[in-house]
Biopython code that builds the backbone (N, CA, C, O; Angstrom):
import numpy as np
from Bio.PDB.StructureBuilder import StructureBuilder

atoms = [
    (1, "UNK", "N", (110.226, 105.253, 128.289)),
    (1, "UNK", "CA", (110.904, 104.672, 127.615)),
    (1, "UNK", "C", (111.188, 105.530, 126.101)),
    (1, "UNK", "O", (110.594, 106.468, 125.569)),
    (2, "UNK", "N", (112.056, 104.943, 125.818)),
    (2, "UNK", "CA", (112.873, 105.386, 124.457)),
    (2, "UNK", "C", (112.734, 104.533, 123.770)),
    (2, "UNK", "O", (112.453, 103.400, 124.160)),
    (3, "UNK", "N", (112.930, 104.931, 122.318)),
    (3, "UNK", "CA", (112.468, 104.055, 120.868)),
    (3, "UNK", "C", (113.960, 104.312, 120.062)),
    (3, "UNK", "O", (114.033, 105.424, 119.541)),
    (4, "UNK", "N", (114.872, 103.640, 119.933)),
    (4, "UNK", "CA", (115.225, 102.852, 119.453)),
    (4, "UNK", "C", (116.225, 101.969, 117.774)),
    (4, "UNK", "O", (117.024, 101.035, 117.839)),
    (5, "UNK", "N", (115.994, 102.338, 117.138)),
    (5, "UNK", "CA", (115.594, 101.748, 115.671)),
    (5, "UNK", "C", (116.778, 100.972, 115.170)),
    (5, "UNK", "O", (117.626, 101.767, 114.766)),
    (6, "UNK", "N", (117.071, 100.018, 115.072)),
    (6, "UNK", "CA", (118.069, 98.842, 114.505)),
    (6, "UNK", "C", (118.547, 99.070, 113.166)),
    (6, "UNK", "O", (117.907, 99.026, 112.116)),
    (7, "UNK", "N", (119.867, 99.341, 113.371)),
    (7, "UNK", "CA", (119.922, 99.519, 111.617)),
    (7, "UNK", "C", (119.714, 97.932, 110.597)),
    (7, "UNK", "O", (120.200, 97.348, 109.628)),
    (8, "UNK", "N", (119.150, 97.867, 111.143)),
    (8, "UNK", "CA", (118.000, 96.672, 109.416)),
    (8, "UNK", "C", (116.749, 97.751, 109.492)),
    (8, "UNK", "O", (116.377, 98.305, 108.457)),
    (9, "UNK", "N", (116.061, 98.049, 110.872)),
    (9, "UNK", "CA", (115.504, 98.697, 111.044)),
    (9, "UNK", "C", (114.886, 99.983, 109.640)),
    (9, "UNK", "O", (114.025, 100.070, 108.764)),
    (10, "UNK", "N", (116.146, 100.849, 110.296)),
    (10, "UNK", "CA", (116.392, 101.442, 109.426)),
    (10, "UNK", "C", (116.268, 101.002, 107.878)),
    (10, "UNK", "O", (115.556, 101.492, 107.001)),
    (11, "UNK", "N", (116.993, 100.146, 107.824)),
    (11, "UNK", "CA", (116.790, 100.267, 105.518)),
    (11, "UNK", "C", (116.261, 99.483, 105.209)),
    (11, "UNK", "O", (116.436, 98.976, 104.101)),
    (12, "UNK", "N", (115.042, 98.891, 106.417)),
    (12, "UNK", "CA", (114.140, 98.253, 105.690)),
    (12, "UNK", "C", (112.366, 99.837, 105.217)),
    (12, "UNK", "O", (111.521, 100.120, 104.368)),
    (13, "UNK", "N", (112.961, 100.295, 106.684)),
    (13, "UNK", "CA", (112.310, 101.520, 105.725)),
    (13, "UNK", "C", (112.599, 102.325, 104.680)),
    (13, "UNK", "O", (111.810, 102.584, 103.772)),
    (14, "UNK", "N", (114.031, 102.849, 104.806)),
    (14, "UNK", "CA", (114.988, 102.684, 103.041)),
    (14, "UNK", "C", (113.898, 102.761, 101.935)),
    (14, "UNK", "O", (113.126, 103.629, 101.527)),
    (15, "UNK", "N", (114.348, 100.689, 101.446)),
    (15, "UNK", "CA", (114.338, 100.060, 100.803)),
    (15, "UNK", "C", (112.602, 99.737, 100.816)),
    (15, "UNK", "O", (112.415, 98.861, 99.972)),
    (16, "UNK", "N", (111.700, 100.008, 101.263)),
    (16, "UNK", "CA", (110.625, 100.662, 101.322)),
    (16, "UNK", "C", (109.946, 102.005, 100.457)),
    (16, "UNK", "O", (108.903, 101.926, 99.808)),
    (17, "UNK", "N", (110.428, 102.720, 100.542)),
    (17, "UNK", "CA", (110.429, 103.784, 100.195)),
    (17, "UNK", "C", (110.567, 104.207, 99.112)),
    (17, "UNK", "O", (109.652, 104.745, 98.488)),
    (18, "UNK", "N", (112.217, 103.979, 98.496)),
    (18, "UNK", "CA", (113.018, 103.536, 97.596)),
    (18, "UNK", "C", (112.200, 102.847, 96.844)),
    (18, "UNK", "O", (112.656, 102.883, 95.701)),
    (19, "UNK", "N", (111.064, 102.129, 96.885)),
    (19, "UNK", "CA", (110.248, 101.305, 95.919)),
    (19, "UNK", "C", (108.617, 102.419, 95.831)),
    (19, "UNK", "O", (107.745, 102.163, 95.001)),
    (20, "UNK", "N", (108.521, 103.313, 96.585)),
    (20, "UNK", "CA", (107.632, 103.952, 97.087)),
    (20, "UNK", "C", (107.391, 104.813, 95.957)),
    (20, "UNK", "O", (106.387, 104.847, 95.244)),
    (21, "UNK", "N", (108.687, 105.668, 95.869)),
    (21, "UNK", "CA", (109.201, 106.594, 94.979)),
    (21, "UNK", "C", (109.748, 106.371, 93.909)),
    (21, "UNK", "O", (110.305, 107.222, 93.215)),
    (22, "UNK", "N", (109.601, 104.691, 93.556)),
    (22, "UNK", "CA", (109.851, 105.031, 91.685)),
    (22, "UNK", "C", (108.697, 105.296, 91.568)),
    (22, "UNK", "O", (108.487, 104.721, 90.500)),
    (23, "UNK", "N", (107.594, 105.809, 91.891)),
    (23, "UNK", "CA", (106.140, 105.705, 91.462)),
    (23, "UNK", "C", (105.307, 107.668, 91.974)),
    (23, "UNK", "O", (104.407, 108.390, 91.545)),
    (24, "UNK", "N", (106.342, 107.712, 93.082)),
    (24, "UNK", "CA", (105.676, 109.123, 93.567)),
    (24, "UNK", "C", (106.446, 108.981, 94.844)),
    (24, "UNK", "O", (106.516, 108.190, 95.784)),
    (25, "UNK", "N", (107.057, 110.234, 94.407)),
    (25, "UNK", "CA", (107.878, 110.364, 95.478)),
    (25, "UNK", "C", (107.605, 111.461, 97.198)),
    (25, "UNK", "O", (108.249, 111.476, 98.247)),
    (26, "UNK", "N", (106.195, 112.336, 96.682)),
    (26, "UNK", "CA", (105.164, 112.536, 98.404)),
    (26, "UNK", "C", (104.902, 111.364, 99.046)),
    (26, "UNK", "O", (104.935, 111.127, 100.254)),
    (27, "UNK", "N", (104.551, 110.411, 97.818)),
    (27, "UNK", "CA", (104.161, 109.130, 98.997)),
    (27, "UNK", "C", (105.618, 109.027, 99.617)),
    (27, "UNK", "O", (105.774, 109.472, 100.755)),
    (28, "UNK", "N", (106.890, 108.370, 98.824)),
    (28, "UNK", "CA", (107.437, 107.122, 100.226)),
    (28, "UNK", "C", (107.191, 108.789, 101.165)),
    (28, "UNK", "O", (106.466, 108.493, 102.115)),
    (29, "UNK", "N", (107.474, 110.134, 101.222)),
    (29, "UNK", "CA", (108.351, 110.846, 101.821)),
    (29, "UNK", "C", (106.872, 110.906, 103.079)),
    (29, "UNK", "O", (107.115, 111.124, 104.266)),
    (30, "UNK", "N", (105.625, 110.712, 102.654)),
    (30, "UNK", "CA", (104.104, 109.979, 103.913)),
    (30, "UNK", "C", (104.543, 109.086, 104.643)),
    (30, "UNK", "O", (104.357, 108.934, 105.850)),
    (31, "UNK", "N", (105.595, 107.998, 103.385)),
    (31, "UNK", "CA", (105.287, 106.995, 104.185)),
    (31, "UNK", "C", (106.040, 107.156, 105.990)),
    (31, "UNK", "O", (105.591, 107.125, 107.136)),
    (32, "UNK", "N", (107.526, 107.347, 105.272)),
    (32, "UNK", "CA", (108.689, 107.192, 106.354)),
    (32, "UNK", "C", (108.142, 108.307, 107.012)),
    (32, "UNK", "O", (108.897, 108.351, 107.983)),
    (33, "UNK", "N", (107.383, 109.205, 107.154)),
    (33, "UNK", "CA", (107.475, 110.690, 108.243)),
    (33, "UNK", "C", (105.768, 109.923, 109.479)),
    (33, "UNK", "O", (105.292, 110.441, 110.489)),
    (34, "UNK", "N", (105.383, 108.721, 108.824)),
    (34, "UNK", "CA", (103.903, 108.650, 109.163)),
    (34, "UNK", "C", (104.349, 106.897, 109.769)),
    (34, "UNK", "O", (103.796, 106.273, 110.675)),
    (35, "UNK", "N", (105.546, 106.447, 108.875)),
    (35, "UNK", "CA", (105.904, 104.789, 110.484)),
    (35, "UNK", "C", (106.522, 105.572, 111.264)),
    (35, "UNK", "O", (106.574, 104.920, 112.307)),
    (36, "UNK", "N", (107.184, 106.850, 111.505)),
    (36, "UNK", "CA", (108.118, 106.949, 112.749)),
    (36, "UNK", "C", (106.853, 107.374, 113.664)),
    (36, "UNK", "O", (107.078, 107.118, 114.847)),
    (37, "UNK", "N", (105.071, 108.187, 113.345)),
    (37, "UNK", "CA", (104.648, 109.190, 114.394)),
    (37, "UNK", "C", (104.265, 107.618, 114.475)),
    (37, "UNK", "O", (104.455, 107.522, 115.687)),
    (38, "UNK", "N", (103.855, 106.273, 114.080)),
    (38, "UNK", "CA", (103.316, 106.145, 114.126)),
    (38, "UNK", "C", (103.760, 104.468, 115.637)),
    (38, "UNK", "O", (103.093, 103.692, 116.322)),
    (39, "UNK", "N", (105.102, 104.738, 115.414)),
    (39, "UNK", "CA", (106.124, 104.187, 116.503)),
    (39, "UNK", "C", (106.063, 104.237, 117.954)),
    (39, "UNK", "O", (106.116, 103.440, 118.891)),
    (40, "UNK", "N", (105.850, 106.238, 117.660)),
    (40, "UNK", "CA", (106.047, 106.641, 118.542)),
    (40, "UNK", "C", (105.237, 106.868, 120.033)),
    (40, "UNK", "O", (105.531, 107.557, 121.009)),
    (41, "UNK", "N", (103.955, 105.868, 119.720)),
    (41, "UNK", "CA", (102.946, 105.936, 120.672)),
    (41, "UNK", "C", (104.190, 104.735, 121.341)),
    (41, "UNK", "O", (104.783, 105.025, 122.381)),
    (42, "UNK", "N", (104.330, 104.078, 120.979)),
    (42, "UNK", "CA", (105.177, 102.830, 122.128)),
    (42, "UNK", "C", (105.966, 103.396, 122.694)),
    (42, "UNK", "O", (106.388, 102.650, 123.578)),
    (43, "UNK", "N", (106.595, 104.610, 122.723)),
    (43, "UNK", "CA", (106.743, 106.165, 123.856)),
    (43, "UNK", "C", (106.324, 105.777, 125.608)),
    (43, "UNK", "O", (107.036, 105.850, 126.609)),
    (44, "UNK", "N", (104.733, 105.308, 125.436)),
    (44, "UNK", "CA", (103.793, 105.268, 125.836)),
    (44, "UNK", "C", (103.378, 104.609, 125.730)),
    (44, "UNK", "O", (102.355, 104.881, 126.358)),
    (45, "UNK", "N", (103.193, 103.267, 125.191)),
    (45, "UNK", "CA", (101.952, 102.083, 125.724)),
    (45, "UNK", "C", (103.433, 101.266, 124.653)),
    (45, "UNK", "O", (103.803, 101.596, 123.526)),
    (46, "UNK", "N", (103.952, 100.212, 125.516)),
    (46, "UNK", "CA", (105.007, 99.922, 125.125)),
    (46, "UNK", "C", (103.928, 98.502, 124.233)),
    (46, "UNK", "O", (103.817, 98.111, 123.071)),
    (47, "UNK", "N", (103.370, 98.155, 125.455)),
    (47, "UNK", "CA", (102.330, 96.615, 125.045)),
    (47, "UNK", "C", (101.521, 96.715, 124.107)),
    (47, "UNK", "O", (100.458, 96.134, 124.325)),
    (48, "UNK", "N", (101.632, 97.410, 122.795)),
    (48, "UNK", "CA", (99.927, 98.165, 122.937)),
    (48, "UNK", "C", (100.210, 96.926, 120.958)),
    (48, "UNK", "O", (99.424, 96.752, 120.026)),
    (49, "UNK", "N", (100.937, 96.665, 121.071)),
    (49, "UNK", "CA", (101.169, 95.968, 119.793)),
    (49, "UNK", "C", (100.884, 94.544, 120.404)),
    (49, "UNK", "O", (100.670, 94.335, 121.598)),
    (50, "UNK", "N", (100.927, 93.222, 119.012)),
    (50, "UNK", "CA", (100.010, 92.208, 119.045)),
    (50, "UNK", "C", (102.012, 91.320, 119.160)),
    (50, "UNK", "O", (103.022, 91.620, 118.522)),
    (51, "UNK", "N", (101.815, 90.320, 120.159)),
    (51, "UNK", "CA", (102.837, 89.230, 120.316)),
    (51, "UNK", "C", (103.233, 88.485, 119.052)),
    (51, "UNK", "O", (102.490, 87.781, 118.367)),
    (52, "UNK", "N", (104.631, 88.773, 118.833)),
    (52, "UNK", "CA", (104.544, 88.396, 117.190)),
    (52, "UNK", "C", (104.678, 86.605, 116.937)),
    (52, "UNK", "O", (105.641, 85.880, 117.181)),
    (53, "UNK", "N", (103.370, 86.261, 116.379)),
    (53, "UNK", "CA", (103.167, 84.852, 115.918)),
    (53, "UNK", "C", (103.632, 83.617, 116.148)),
    (53, "UNK", "O", (103.338, 82.694, 116.908)),
    (54, "UNK", "N", (105.068, 83.979, 114.643)),
    (54, "UNK", "CA", (106.686, 83.224, 114.880)),
    (54, "UNK", "C", (107.285, 82.768, 116.316)),
    (54, "UNK", "O", (108.027, 81.882, 116.740)),
    (55, "UNK", "N", (106.677, 83.675, 116.738)),
    (55, "UNK", "CA", (108.500, 84.020, 118.295)),
    (55, "UNK", "C", (107.492, 83.590, 119.335)),
    (55, "UNK", "O", (108.047, 82.645, 119.895)),
    (56, "UNK", "N", (105.939, 83.829, 120.074)),
    (56, "UNK", "CA", (105.544, 83.759, 120.875)),
    (56, "UNK", "C", (106.114, 84.096, 122.206)),
    (56, "UNK", "O", (106.418, 83.244, 123.041)),
    (57, "UNK", "N", (106.258, 85.507, 122.380)),
    (57, "UNK", "CA", (107.444, 85.731, 123.289)),
    (57, "UNK", "C", (107.127, 87.129, 123.920)),
    (57, "UNK", "O", (107.760, 87.999, 123.322)),
    (58, "UNK", "N", (106.366, 87.622, 124.916)),
    (58, "UNK", "CA", (106.134, 88.993, 125.017)),
    (58, "UNK", "C", (106.676, 89.854, 124.946)),
    (58, "UNK", "O", (106.382, 91.028, 125.169)),
    (59, "UNK", "N", (107.588, 89.363, 124.609)),
    (59, "UNK", "CA", (108.817, 90.957, 124.832)),
    (59, "UNK", "C", (108.945, 90.992, 123.354)),
    (59, "UNK", "O", (109.802, 91.734, 122.875)),
    (60, "UNK", "N", (108.136, 90.225, 122.518)),
    (60, "UNK", "CA", (108.684, 90.771, 120.834)),
    (60, "UNK", "C", (107.219, 91.048, 120.466)),
    (60, "UNK", "O", (106.476, 90.138, 120.833)),
    (61, "UNK", "N", (106.863, 91.639, 120.101)),
    (61, "UNK", "CA", (105.197, 92.896, 119.526)),
    (61, "UNK", "C", (105.878, 92.770, 118.157)),
    (61, "UNK", "O", (106.777, 92.282, 117.472)),
    (62, "UNK", "N", (104.472, 93.808, 118.285)),
    (62, "UNK", "CA", (104.450, 93.967, 116.582)),
    (62, "UNK", "C", (103.913, 95.174, 116.828)),
    (62, "UNK", "O", (103.646, 95.371, 118.013)),
    (63, "UNK", "N", (103.581, 96.371, 115.793)),
    (63, "UNK", "CA", (102.166, 96.524, 115.046)),
    (63, "UNK", "C", (102.518, 97.312, 113.835)),
    (63, "UNK", "O", (103.463, 98.000, 113.451)),
    (64, "UNK", "N", (101.401, 96.935, 113.413)),
    (64, "UNK", "CA", (100.465, 96.746, 111.691)),
    (64, "UNK", "C", (100.725, 98.410, 111.350)),
    (64, "UNK", "O", (100.541, 99.213, 112.264)),
    (65, "UNK", "N", (101.126, 98.858, 110.098)),
    (65, "UNK", "CA", (101.345, 99.714, 109.909)),
    (65, "UNK", "C", (101.253, 99.958, 108.185)),
    (65, "UNK", "O", (102.112, 99.737, 107.331)),
    (66, "UNK", "N", (100.090, 100.411, 108.066)),
    (66, "UNK", "CA", (99.432, 99.667, 106.185)),
    (66, "UNK", "C", (99.544, 98.749, 106.402)),
    (66, "UNK", "O", (99.026, 98.035, 107.261)),
    (67, "UNK", "N", (100.736, 98.463, 105.149)),
    (67, "UNK", "CA", (100.805, 96.897, 104.727)),
    (67, "UNK", "C", (102.053, 96.103, 105.445)),
    (67, "UNK", "O", (102.450, 95.002, 105.063)),
    (68, "UNK", "N", (102.836, 97.142, 107.001)),
    (68, "UNK", "CA", (104.447, 96.139, 107.334)),
    (68, "UNK", "C", (104.103, 96.309, 108.517)),
    (68, "UNK", "O", (103.442, 97.169, 109.100)),
    (69, "UNK", "N", (104.662, 95.326, 108.833)),
    (69, "UNK", "CA", (104.603, 95.262, 109.997)),
    (69, "UNK", "C", (105.558, 95.371, 110.761)),
    (69, "UNK", "O", (106.522, 94.653, 110.498)),
    (70, "UNK", "N", (105.668, 96.377, 112.093)),
    (70, "UNK", "CA", (106.537, 96.776, 112.554)),
    (70, "UNK", "C", (107.233, 96.166, 114.127)),
    (70, "UNK", "O", (106.861, 96.633, 115.203)),
    (71, "UNK", "N", (108.457, 94.879, 113.997)),
    (71, "UNK", "CA", (108.497, 94.422, 114.923)),
    (71, "UNK", "C", (109.528, 94.986, 116.196)),
    (71, "UNK", "O", (110.678, 95.398, 116.347)),
    (72, "UNK", "N", (109.107, 94.891, 116.466)),
    (72, "UNK", "CA", (109.497, 95.312, 118.198)),
    (72, "UNK", "C", (110.124, 94.779, 119.094)),
    (72, "UNK", "O", (109.707, 93.642, 119.315)),
    (73, "UNK", "N", (111.617, 95.336, 120.228)),
    (73, "UNK", "CA", (111.294, 94.084, 121.650)),
    (73, "UNK", "C", (111.098, 95.466, 122.601)),
    (73, "UNK", "O", (111.355, 96.665, 122.493)),
    (74, "UNK", "N", (110.588, 94.715, 123.432)),
    (74, "UNK", "CA", (110.021, 95.499, 125.049)),
    (74, "UNK", "C", (111.576, 95.506, 125.972)),
    (74, "UNK", "O", (112.266, 94.569, 126.374)),
    (75, "UNK", "N", (111.703, 96.629, 126.054)),
    (75, "UNK", "CA", (113.021, 96.255, 127.051)),
    (75, "UNK", "C", (112.669, 97.017, 128.270)),
    (75, "UNK", "O", (111.647, 97.694, 128.154)),
    (76, "UNK", "N", (113.273, 97.064, 129.406)),
    (76, "UNK", "CA", (113.088, 97.482, 130.692)),
    (76, "UNK", "C", (113.101, 98.484, 130.350)),
    (76, "UNK", "O", (112.050, 99.117, 130.449)),
    (77, "UNK", "N", (114.366, 99.181, 129.737)),
    (77, "UNK", "CA", (113.479, 101.409, 129.682)),
    (77, "UNK", "C", (114.056, 101.869, 128.176)),
    (77, "UNK", "O", (114.708, 102.833, 127.774)),
    (78, "UNK", "N", (113.386, 100.491, 127.459)),
    (78, "UNK", "CA", (113.493, 101.255, 125.622)),
    (78, "UNK", "C", (112.878, 100.342, 125.038)),
    (78, "UNK", "O", (113.300, 99.215, 125.295)),
    (79, "UNK", "N", (111.610, 100.440, 123.996)),
    (79, "UNK", "CA", (111.748, 100.217, 123.239)),
    (79, "UNK", "C", (112.709, 99.453, 121.797)),
    (79, "UNK", "O", (113.175, 100.425, 121.202)),
    (80, "UNK", "N", (113.117, 98.248, 121.116)),
    (80, "UNK", "CA", (113.340, 98.680, 120.704)),
    (80, "UNK", "C", (113.206, 98.450, 118.916)),
    (80, "UNK", "O", (113.362, 97.234, 118.814)),
    (81, "UNK", "N", (112.997, 99.011, 117.473)),
    (81, "UNK", "CA", (112.916, 98.173, 116.934)),
    (81, "UNK", "C", (113.513, 97.738, 116.098)),
    (81, "UNK", "O", (114.354, 98.287, 115.386)),
    (82, "UNK", "N", (112.936, 96.132, 116.095)),
    (82, "UNK", "CA", (114.262, 95.204, 115.375)),
    (82, "UNK", "C", (114.005, 95.240, 113.800)),
    (82, "UNK", "O", (115.034, 95.383, 113.138)),
    (83, "UNK", "N", (112.926, 95.147, 113.153)),
    (83, "UNK", "CA", (113.251, 95.898, 111.267)),
    (83, "UNK", "C", (111.225, 95.814, 111.021)),
    (83, "UNK", "O", (110.365, 95.881, 111.899)),
    (84, "UNK", "N", (111.086, 95.686, 109.824)),
    (84, "UNK", "CA", (109.735, 96.041, 109.006)),
    (84, "UNK", "C", (109.729, 95.340, 107.595)),
    (84, "UNK", "O", (110.501, 95.149, 106.656)),
    (85, "UNK", "N", (108.440, 95.064, 107.961)),
    (85, "UNK", "CA", (108.197, 93.541, 106.758)),
    (85, "UNK", "C", (106.948, 93.566, 106.535)),
    (85, "UNK", "O", (106.028, 93.479, 107.349)),
    (86, "UNK", "N", (106.898, 93.740, 104.911)),
    (86, "UNK", "CA", (105.257, 93.163, 104.541)),
    (86, "UNK", "C", (103.963, 92.453, 104.888)),
    (86, "UNK", "O", (104.188, 91.291, 104.547)),
    (87, "UNK", "N", (103.293, 92.482, 105.154)),
    (87, "UNK", "CA", (103.021, 91.523, 106.378)),
    (87, "UNK", "C", (102.081, 90.442, 105.552)),
    (87, "UNK", "O", (100.941, 90.232, 105.965)),
    (88, "UNK", "N", (102.640, 89.672, 104.227)),
    (88, "UNK", "CA", (102.310, 88.831, 103.861)),
    (88, "UNK", "C", (103.954, 87.933, 104.300)),
    (88, "UNK", "O", (103.903, 86.761, 104.672)),
    (89, "UNK", "N", (104.865, 88.436, 104.223)),
    (89, "UNK", "CA", (105.999, 87.841, 104.310)),
    (89, "UNK", "C", (106.257, 87.511, 106.604)),
    (89, "UNK", "O", (105.943, 87.874, 107.738)),
    (90, "UNK", "N", (107.159, 86.448, 105.638)),
    (90, "UNK", "CA", (107.452, 85.455, 106.952)),
    (90, "UNK", "C", (108.389, 86.118, 107.573)),
    (90, "UNK", "O", (109.354, 86.489, 106.904)),
    (91, "UNK", "N", (108.323, 86.481, 109.243)),
    (91, "UNK", "CA", (109.795, 86.734, 109.744)),
    (91, "UNK", "C", (110.292, 85.588, 109.874)),
    (91, "UNK", "O", (109.962, 84.471, 110.271)),
    (92, "UNK", "N", (111.564, 86.355, 109.253)),
    (92, "UNK", "CA", (112.909, 85.458, 109.718)),
    (92, "UNK", "C", (113.727, 85.322, 110.984)),
    (92, "UNK", "O", (114.783, 85.944, 110.869)),
    (93, "UNK", "N", (113.595, 84.727, 112.134)),
    (93, "UNK", "CA", (114.424, 84.544, 112.938)),
    (93, "UNK", "C", (115.526, 85.303, 113.697)),
    (93, "UNK", "O", (115.629, 85.780, 114.828)),
    (94, "UNK", "N", (116.595, 85.187, 112.201)),
    (94, "UNK", "CA", (117.105, 85.691, 112.642)),
    (94, "UNK", "C", (116.996, 87.742, 112.682)),
    (94, "UNK", "O", (118.004, 88.259, 113.165)),
    (95, "UNK", "N", (116.108, 88.530, 112.311)),
    (95, "UNK", "CA", (116.077, 89.804, 112.312)),
    (95, "UNK", "C", (115.629, 89.665, 113.631)),
    (95, "UNK", "O", (115.760, 90.828, 114.013)),
    (96, "UNK", "N", (115.181, 89.031, 114.610)),
    (96, "UNK", "CA", (114.682, 89.730, 115.651)),
    (96, "UNK", "C", (116.051, 89.200, 116.849)),
    (96, "UNK", "O", (115.909, 88.952, 118.047)),
    (97, "UNK", "N", (117.299, 89.150, 116.049)),
    (97, "UNK", "CA", (118.442, 88.868, 117.592)),
    (97, "UNK", "C", (118.901, 89.983, 117.905)),
    (97, "UNK", "O", (119.666, 90.089, 118.863)),
]
sb = StructureBuilder()
sb.init_structure("model")
sb.init_model(0)
sb.init_chain("A")
sb.init_seg("    ")
for serial, (resi, resn, name, xyz) in enumerate(atoms, 1):
    if name == "N":
        sb.init_residue(resn, " ", resi, " ")
    sb.init_atom(name, np.array(xyz, "f"), 0.0, 1.0, " ", f" {name:<3s}", serial, name[0])
structure = sb.get_structure()
C-alpha cells in the first residue's frame, strides 16, 4: 500500500506545526515527524483506524495522534490521507471528498 497525503491534509499539518512553533520550534518539528511516522503503519495495516463516526463508511477511517484526528480513505492500492483535525473539532464532510 502507498500512503498519499492530500494538499488539505498537508496544509493542516503545516498550520498545526506553525501554531506549535510559536512557543517551541523543536516541538513543532517533532510533531511533524511523529505524525508522518504514525501514518506509516497504515501501509501495512490500513484498516487499523476507527471508522469515522460522522460518516460511518468502512473505507473512511481515522487514527488518533496526540490530540488530532488523521482522517483517511482506504482504497484498493493506497491510503489517502484526507485531513487532520483537532479531536474536539467536528469533521466537515466536504473535507473527505
